[in-house]
C-alpha positions as CSV (number, residue, x, y, z in Angstrom):
1,X,-7.2,12.0,-12.0
2,X,-8.4,9.3,-9.4
3,X,-6.3,9.2,-6.5
4,X,-6.0,6.0,-3.9
5,X,-5.6,6.7,-0.3
6,X,-3.8,3.6,1.1
7,X,-3.5,2.8,4.8
8,X,-1.1,0.0,6.4
9,X,-3.6,-2.0,8.4
10,X,-1.4,-4.9,9.5
11,X,2.5,-5.2,10.5
12,X,5.1,-6.4,8.3
13,X,6.9,-8.3,10.8
14,X,6.5,-11.9,9.3
15,X,5.8,-10.7,5.6
16,X,8.4,-11.8,3.0
17,X,11.3,-9.5,2.4
18,X,9.5,-8.3,-1.3
19,X,6.3,-7.4,0.5
20,X,8.1,-5.5,2.9
21,X,9.7,-3.7,0.2
22,X,6.6,-3.0,-1.6
23,X,5.2,-1.4,1.4
24,X,8.5,0.6,1.5
25,X,7.9,1.8,-2.3
26,X,4.4,2.5,-1.4
27,X,5.6,4.8,1.3
28,X,4.2,3.1,4.2
29,X,6.1,1.5,7.0
30,X,4.2,1.6,10.1
31,X,0.6,0.4,11.1
32,X,-1.8,3.4,10.7
33,X,0.4,5.0,8.3
34,X,-1.4,6.4,5.4
35,X,-0.3,7.7,1.7
36,X,-2.3,9.3,-1.1
37,X,-1.1,7.8,-4.7
38,X,-2.2,8.2,-8.3
39,X,-4.4,5.7,-9.7
40,X,-1.8,4.1,-12.0
41,X,-1.6,0.1,-13.1
42,X,1.7,0.2,-11.7
43,X,0.5,1.3,-8.4
44,X,-2.1,-1.4,-8.7
45,X,-0.1,-4.2,-9.2
46,X,2.0,-3.1,-6.2
47,X,-1.3,-3.0,-3.9
48,X,-2.2,-6.4,-5.4
49,X,0.9,-7.8,-3.9
50,X,-0.1,-6.8,-0.3
51,X,-3.7,-6.8,0.0
52,X,-3.8,-8.3,3.7
53,X,-1.6,-5.4,4.8
54,X,-3.2,-2.5,3.6
55,X,-6.8,-0.6,3.1
56,X,-7.4,1.1,-0.2
57,X,-9.8,3.8,-0.6
58,X,-10.5,5.7,-4.1
59,X,-10.9,9.4,-4.4
60,X,-11.8,11.5,-7.1
């Protein structure tokens, strides 16, 4: 199954509370923190809410 490597690139300071919660649910919280997640529709939906705060790389 494919995986997504998600890295936080911008601060959550000034972001809306729902966006901060989404970052925490993705396992992020600090700039530069990286997490590997499965490529599922739920995760893709969460990433769609915070595209300006993270970068996403696909791995196989």
